[in-house]
N, C-alpha and C positions, 0 to 999 in steps of 0.2 A: 693792588699787587704788592706783596711784601718781598722785600729783597732778602736773599739767602747769602750769608757770609761763611766763610770758611775760616778756620784757624790759620794764620801765616806760620810756616815753619821753615825756617832758614835752611835746616838740612836738606830739604827738597830741592834748593836751588844750587847746592854744592856739588858740581859735578866732576871737576878737573882739580889735579893737584894745584894747578896755578890760581884757580879761583879760591881753593881752600887757603892757600898761603896768603893771598892778598886779603882775604876776610880777616885771618888772624892778626896780620900785620896792622890792619885798620884798627882791630880791637886792642892791640898793644898801644897804639897811639891815642886812642879814646878812653882807655880804662881810667877810672877815677883814683888809683892808686891802691886799691884793695885787692886787685885781681880779679874781682867779680865778672868783669866783661871778658877777661881771658878765659877763665874758667868755663863760662857760657859758650864762648867760641870753640873751645876744645870739645865741649859736650855736643855742639851742633855739628861739628866736623866728625866726631867719632860716631854719631849717629847716621850721618851721611854715608859713611864708609861701611857701617855694620858694627853695632857694639859687640857682637859676638866674635867678629874677627880681631877686633882690637883686643879684646880679652883674651883670645889665643896668644896673639902675638906679644902681649905684654906679660902674660903669666898671672894676670889679675883676675879675680872673678869678676863676671859681668855685672853682678849686683852692686860689687864694690865700686865699679867704675861709674854706674849710675849714681850712686850715693855720694862719691868723691867729685864727679862733675856736676851734679844737681845744684839747684838753687841754693841749697843750704850747706853744700858741701865745702869742705876746706882740705883739698888735697896737699898731700906732701909734695915737695919740689921734686923728689925722685919719682913720683907718680907721674907729674907733669912731663918730665923728661921721657919716661917709658911711653907715655901716650904719644908724645910728639914723634918719638922714634917710630912707633908702629904706624903713625899716620904719613910717614914719609916726610916729615918737617924737621927743619933744623932751628935752633934759636941763635940768633945772632946779636951781637952788640955793636952800637955805633955811638959816636960821640953826639951829645944832645945839641 
């Protein structure tokens, strides 16, 4: 008997705003310093909420969002702020 595996997708498990915020906060803590983990987390959260809705809320094209938040993307800071606002998330600073 062979085992069947499905691809794990974090977006399938992000149901509530508090889960999304906790996930993004953990990614801020673990990011290697290049923003790759934060970008990937924003991609997961945006897909969980619906990329089309995020596109409408930000005024950015859906394809542009997929490209900016994708694995080879390099979004501008303004894009990150727009996406976070559309997701209902805030960026906070604290002393290290």
